[in-house]
C-alpha positions as CSV (number, residue, x, y, z in Angstrom):
1,X,-32.0,-1.5,-32.4
2,X,-31.4,2.1,-31.5
3,X,-31.3,3.2,-28.0
4,X,-32.6,6.6,-27.0
5,X,-29.7,8.3,-25.2
6,X,-29.0,11.1,-22.9
7,X,-25.3,12.3,-22.5
8,X,-25.0,13.8,-19.4
9,X,-21.6,16.0,-19.1
10,X,-19.6,17.6,-22.1
11,X,-15.9,18.1,-20.2
12,X,-12.9,16.0,-21.3
13,X,-14.8,12.8,-21.7
14,X,-18.0,14.0,-22.4
15,X,-16.9,15.7,-25.6
16,X,-15.5,12.6,-27.2
17,X,-18.8,10.8,-25.9
18,X,-20.9,13.0,-27.7
19,X,-18.9,12.8,-31.1
20,X,-19.6,9.4,-30.9
21,X,-23.1,9.1,-30.1
22,X,-23.6,11.7,-32.7
23,X,-21.8,9.6,-35.3
24,X,-22.9,6.1,-34.0
25,X,-25.7,4.5,-36.3
26,X,-27.1,2.7,-33.2
27,X,-27.6,5.7,-30.9
28,X,-30.1,8.2,-30.9
29,X,-29.0,11.4,-29.3
30,X,-32.3,12.8,-27.4
31,X,-30.7,15.3,-24.7
32,X,-27.5,17.0,-23.6
33,X,-27.0,17.9,-20.2
34,X,-24.6,21.0,-19.5
35,X,-23.9,22.2,-16.1
36,X,-21.9,25.6,-17.8
37,X,-24.5,28.2,-18.7
38,X,-22.1,29.3,-21.6
39,X,-23.1,25.8,-23.1
40,X,-26.8,25.7,-22.4
41,X,-28.8,26.5,-25.5
42,X,-26.2,25.2,-28.2
43,X,-26.7,22.5,-30.2
44,X,-24.8,19.1,-29.2
45,X,-22.8,19.3,-32.5
46,X,-21.5,22.7,-31.8
47,X,-20.6,21.5,-28.5
48,X,-18.9,18.3,-29.7
49,X,-17.1,20.3,-32.9
50,X,-18.9,18.7,-35.5
51,X,-20.4,20.4,-38.6
52,X,-23.9,19.0,-38.9
53,X,-26.6,20.4,-36.3
54,X,-28.4,17.7,-34.8
55,X,-31.4,20.0,-33.6
56,X,-30.6,18.6,-29.9
57,X,-29.8,21.6,-27.7
58,X,-28.1,21.3,-24.4
59,X,-29.9,22.3,-21.0
60,X,-29.4,21.7,-17.3
61,X,-33.3,21.2,-16.7
62,X,-33.1,17.4,-15.4
63,X,-37.1,17.4,-15.4
64,X,-37.0,18.0,-18.8
65,X,-34.3,15.6,-19.9
66,X,-36.1,12.7,-18.0
67,X,-39.5,13.6,-19.5
68,X,-37.7,12.9,-23.1
69,X,-38.1,9.1,-21.5
70,X,-34.2,8.0,-22.9
71,X,-33.5,4.6,-22.6
72,X,-29.9,5.2,-21.2
73,X,-27.6,8.2,-19.7
74,X,-24.1,8.3,-20.6
75,X,-22.8,10.1,-17.3
76,X,-19.3,11.6,-17.6
77,X,-19.1,14.5,-15.2
78,X,-16.2,14.9,-13.1
79,X,-17.9,13.6,-9.8
80,X,-15.0,12.1,-7.5
81,X,-14.8,15.1,-5.5
82,X,-18.2,15.8,-4.8
83,X,-20.5,12.7,-4.4
84,X,-22.6,14.4,-2.1
85,X,-24.1,16.1,-5.4
86,X,-23.6,13.6,-7.6
87,X,-24.8,10.1,-5.7
88,X,-28.4,12.0,-5.4
89,X,-28.5,13.4,-9.2
90,X,-27.6,9.8,-10.3
91,X,-30.1,8.3,-8.0
92,X,-32.9,10.4,-9.5
93,X,-31.6,9.5,-12.9
94,X,-31.8,5.9,-12.0
95,X,-35.3,6.1,-9.7
96,X,-37.0,7.5,-13.2
97,X,-36.2,4.2,-14.5
98,X,-33.3,5.2,-17.0
99,X,-29.9,2.8,-17.0
100,X,-27.0,4.5,-16.6
101,X,-23.2,4.0,-18.0
102,X,-20.8,5.9,-16.2
103,X,-17.0,7.1,-16.5
104,X,-18.0,8.9,-13.2
105,X,-17.8,7.6,-9.5
106,X,-15.0,5.4,-10.0
107,X,-15.3,4.3,-6.4
108,X,-18.4,2.2,-7.7
109,X,-16.2,0.3,-10.7
110,X,-16.6,-2.8,-8.7
111,X,-19.8,-2.3,-6.5
112,X,-18.8,-4.5,-3.5
113,X,-15.6,-2.6,-2.9
114,X,-17.5,0.9,-2.6
115,X,-18.5,2.2,0.8
116,X,-21.9,1.4,1.7
117,X,-23.1,5.2,2.2
118,X,-22.5,5.4,-1.8
119,X,-24.1,2.0,-3.0
120,X,-27.1,2.2,-0.9
121,X,-29.2,5.0,-2.1
122,X,-28.1,3.9,-5.7
123,X,-29.0,0.4,-5.3
124,X,-32.6,1.5,-3.7
125,X,-33.3,3.4,-7.0
126,X,-32.1,1.0,-9.1
127,X,-34.7,-1.4,-7.5
128,X,-37.2,1.6,-7.6
129,X,-36.8,2.4,-10.9
130,X,-36.1,-1.3,-12.5
131,X,-32.7,0.0,-13.8
132,X,-29.0,-0.7,-14.2
133,X,-25.7,1.4,-13.3
134,X,-22.2,0.5,-14.5
135,X,-19.2,2.4,-14.1
136,X,-15.9,1.9,-16.1
137,X,-13.3,3.5,-18.3
138,X,-9.8,2.5,-19.7
139,X,-8.0,2.6,-16.3
140,X,-9.8,2.1,-14.1
141,X,-11.6,0.2,-16.1
142,X,-10.4,-1.9,-19.0
143,X,-6.8,-2.3,-18.2
144,X,-7.8,-4.0,-14.8
145,X,-10.4,-6.2,-16.1
146,X,-10.3,-6.9,-19.6
147,X,-6.5,-7.4,-19.9
148,X,-6.2,-9.5,-16.7
149,X,-9.0,-11.8,-17.3
150,X,-7.6,-11.9,-20.9
151,X,-4.2,-13.1,-19.7
152,X,-5.3,-15.5,-17.0
153,X,-7.1,-17.6,-19.8
154,X,-3.1,-18.8,-20.5
155,X,-1.9,-19.4,-17.1
156,X,-1.9,-21.9,-14.7
157,X,-0.2,-21.2,-11.5
158,X,-0.6,-17.6,-10.5
159,X,2.3,-15.8,-8.6
160,X,1.2,-12.3,-9.3
161,X,-1.4,-10.5,-11.6
162,X,0.1,-6.7,-12.0
163,X,-1.7,-3.9,-14.2
164,X,0.5,-0.8,-15.2
165,X,-0.6,2.4,-17.0
166,X,3.0,3.9,-17.5
167,X,2.0,7.4,-19.6
168,X,3.2,10.8,-20.3
169,X,0.5,12.7,-19.4
170,X,1.9,16.1,-20.8
171,X,-0.7,16.4,-23.1
172,X,-3.6,16.1,-21.2
173,X,-5.1,19.3,-20.8
174,X,-6.2,18.9,-17.2
175,X,-4.2,20.9,-14.4
176,X,-7.6,21.8,-12.6
177,X,-8.4,17.9,-11.8
178,X,-5.5,15.4,-12.9
179,X,-2.8,18.2,-12.5
180,X,-4.0,18.6,-8.8
181,X,-4.6,15.5,-7.7
182,X,-1.6,14.0,-8.6
183,X,0.5,17.2,-7.5
184,X,2.0,17.9,-10.8
185,X,3.6,21.3,-10.5
186,X,3.5,21.3,-6.7
187,X,6.5,21.3,-4.5
188,X,7.9,18.8,-2.2
189,X,5.6,20.2,0.8
190,X,2.7,20.0,-1.0
191,X,0.3,16.8,-0.4
192,X,-1.7,15.9,-3.6
193,X,-4.9,14.0,-2.9
194,X,-3.7,11.1,-3.8
195,X,-1.2,10.5,-1.5
196,X,-3.7,10.7,1.5
197,X,-4.4,7.5,2.9
198,X,-7.0,5.7,1.7
199,X,-7.9,7.6,-1.6
200,X,-5.9,5.2,-4.1
201,X,-7.5,2.3,-2.8
202,X,-11.3,4.0,-3.1
203,X,-10.0,5.1,-6.8
204,X,-8.2,2.2,-8.0
205,X,-8.8,-0.6,-5.2
206,X,-11.9,-1.6,-7.1
207,X,-9.6,-3.2,-9.8
208,X,-7.4,-4.9,-7.6
209,X,-10.7,-6.1,-5.4
210,X,-12.6,-7.2,-9.1
211,X,-9.5,-9.3,-10.1
212,X,-8.9,-11.1,-6.4
213,X,-12.9,-11.8,-6.4
214,X,-12.5,-13.5,-9.8
215,X,-9.6,-15.6,-8.6
216,X,-11.6,-16.1,-5.6
217,X,-8.9,-15.4,-3.3
218,X,-10.0,-12.9,-0.3
219,X,-7.7,-10.1,0.4
220,X,-6.1,-9.7,3.7
221,X,-5.5,-5.9,2.8
222,X,-4.4,-3.4,0.4
223,X,-1.1,-1.4,0.9
224,X,-0.5,2.1,-0.9
225,X,2.5,3.5,-2.1
226,X,2.6,7.0,-3.5
227,X,6.4,8.3,-4.8
228,X,7.2,11.4,-6.6
229,X,10.0,12.7,-8.8
230,X,11.3,16.4,-8.8
231,X,12.1,18.3,-12.2
232,X,15.7,19.4,-12.3
233,X,15.2,21.9,-14.6
234,X,12.0,24.1,-15.7
235,X,10.2,22.7,-18.9
236,X,6.7,23.7,-20.6
237,X,4.0,21.5,-20.9
238,X,0.6,21.7,-22.8
239,X,-0.9,20.8,-19.7
240,X,1.2,23.4,-17.6
241,X,4.6,24.7,-17.0
242,X,6.8,22.9,-14.4
243,X,9.0,24.7,-12.4
244,X,12.4,23.6,-11.3
245,X,12.0,21.2,-8.0
246,X,8.5,20.8,-8.6
247,X,6.8,17.6,-9.2
248,X,7.5,16.2,-13.0
249,X,6.5,12.4,-12.5
250,X,4.3,10.2,-9.8
251,X,4.5,6.4,-9.4
252,X,1.8,4.7,-7.1
253,X,0.8,1.4,-6.2
254,X,-1.7,-0.4,-4.6
255,X,-1.1,-3.9,-3.6
256,X,-3.9,-6.7,-2.6
257,X,-2.2,-8.8,-0.1
258,X,-2.6,-12.5,0.2
259,X,-0.9,-15.1,2.3
260,X,1.2,-12.0,3.3
261,X,2.3,-11.2,-0.3
262,X,1.3,-9.1,-3.0
263,X,-0.9,-11.2,-5.5
264,X,-2.9,-8.4,-7.4
265,X,-1.4,-5.4,-8.1
266,X,-2.1,-1.9,-9.7
267,X,0.8,0.6,-10.4
268,X,0.7,3.9,-12.4
269,X,3.9,5.9,-13.4
270,X,2.5,9.2,-15.0
271,X,5.1,11.7,-16.2
272,X,5.0,15.4,-17.7
273,X,8.0,14.4,-19.9
274,X,9.7,11.5,-21.2
275,X,13.0,12.4,-19.5
276,X,11.4,12.3,-16.3
277,X,12.0,9.8,-13.5
278,X,14.2,7.7,-15.9
279,X,14.6,4.7,-13.2
280,X,10.8,4.0,-12.8
281,X,9.2,1.5,-15.3
282,X,8.8,2.9,-18.9
283,X,6.9,2.4,-21.7
284,X,8.4,0.7,-24.9
285,X,10.6,2.6,-26.7
286,X,8.9,5.1,-29.4
287,X,5.9,4.9,-27.4
288,X,4.3,7.8,-24.9
289,X,2.2,5.6,-22.9
290,X,0.9,1.7,-22.5
291,X,-1.6,-0.1,-20.5
292,X,0.1,-3.6,-19.6
293,X,-0.6,-6.4,-17.5
294,X,2.1,-9.0,-16.4
295,X,0.9,-12.1,-14.8
296,X,4.0,-13.8,-13.4
297,X,3.0,-17.6,-13.2
298,X,3.8,-20.9,-15.2
299,X,3.3,-19.9,-17.9
300,X,4.0,-16.1,-17.5
301,X,1.9,-14.1,-19.6
302,X,2.3,-10.1,-20.4
303,X,-0.4,-8.4,-22.6
304,X,0.1,-4.5,-23.7
305,X,-2.5,-2.1,-25.2
306,X,-1.6,1.1,-26.8
307,X,-4.6,3.8,-27.7
308,X,-4.6,6.5,-30.6
309,X,-7.0,9.1,-30.7
310,X,-8.5,10.5,-33.7
311,X,-6.1,13.7,-33.6
312,X,-3.1,11.2,-33.1
313,X,-2.5,11.9,-29.4
314,X,-2.4,9.0,-27.2
315,X,-4.2,11.1,-24.3
316,X,-6.8,11.5,-26.6
317,X,-7.0,8.1,-27.5
318,X,-7.3,7.4,-23.7
319,X,-10.1,10.0,-23.2
320,X,-11.9,8.4,-26.2
321,X,-11.2,4.7,-25.0
322,X,-12.8,5.8,-21.7
323,X,-15.8,7.1,-23.4
324,X,-16.2,3.8,-25.8
325,X,-16.0,1.3,-22.9
326,X,-19.2,2.4,-21.4
327,X,-20.9,3.3,-24.7
328,X,-20.2,0.0,-26.2
329,X,-21.5,-1.8,-23.3
330,X,-25.0,-0.2,-23.5
331,X,-26.9,-3.0,-25.0
332,X,-25.4,-5.5,-22.6
333,X,-26.5,-3.2,-19.6
334,X,-29.9,-2.7,-20.8
335,X,-30.4,-6.0,-21.1
336,X,-29.3,-6.8,-17.8
337,X,-31.6,-7.2,-14.5
338,X,-31.6,-3.9,-12.6
339,X,-28.6,-3.2,-9.9
340,X,-25.3,-1.9,-9.6
341,X,-23.2,-3.9,-11.9
342,X,-19.1,-4.5,-13.1
343,X,-17.6,-5.8,-15.8
344,X,-17.6,-9.1,-14.0
345,X,-21.4,-9.1,-14.6
346,X,-21.3,-8.5,-18.7
347,X,-20.7,-10.3,-21.7
348,X,-17.8,-9.0,-23.6
349,X,-18.9,-5.7,-25.1
350,X,-17.2,-5.0,-28.6
351,X,-18.1,-2.3,-30.8
352,X,-19.9,-3.4,-33.9
353,X,-19.7,0.1,-35.6
354,X,-17.8,-1.1,-39.0
355,X,-16.9,2.0,-40.9
356,X,-18.2,2.2,-44.1
357,X,-16.0,3.1,-47.2
358,X,-16.2,7.1,-48.3
359,X,-16.5,7.4,-52.2
């Protein structure tokens, strides 16, 4: 069955999402939304770096895109810093009867965890349009639901569920958002947005709450921890130049507390060089990054996930995987009843796009 799709956003994730949608036999790309004037009017293939024109040209005309009557929008714009603009836009799409799968608004990755002020207008829009809204990615997303839920199938008694992203971000060329949010390249007197109280729980707490809800336990609180490591020497990376004495690595944790102890934990260690913060948790030798779930219990279980992009880079792989997590979910989302949903509401959503042998 073919699904009529509009790609909404052409940035880091949207670029790869667009490439996959153009090349995927089960999806018909009918429209592209681009905010930048420099991208408007360009063929989708040009924006995706592909040679064969599609005949689909980017626009910022929302009415024209909704008039195409798509089945689903793949929404990948950077939204977390401007929810007051994005929520009305998403509500407009949903109210028009169009399902949305999104890598944006990670606060809604597990809707019961999100602020009611964000949920309410989207819930109302889903009711009005008979539409469904799903948010996911690789982290937050796959690492915090698929990995722990798979590991827990092998465990008896559970002490702790710990989800880790340990990754060298140096090749992730996103200094304006990721660099600023994490505080990379900034001195100690700079307060990164992620270090502000409550921000980590908004962004990654949904993963913690989702696992806790699946375990059937009630969290007493979430505890946040944020630490930085500062470069001993200056060095260059594709993301940015890191000056001596500025932040070159970040470690943070959100702990879900049950009976006074951490039971569900998500932990990040992100570096701009493999040599930074040598005493913090590391990916396996020879690997620039890993998504890992460690279940301490009887028996104990550890699962590890490595992604590689079509250019051979792990950060490209992470961005591609983020897009594919929601693209692969499109058939299941379209089959679901209207409303805000999470991974707990869906069956498994594997790709069925088997590569054909080329002559």
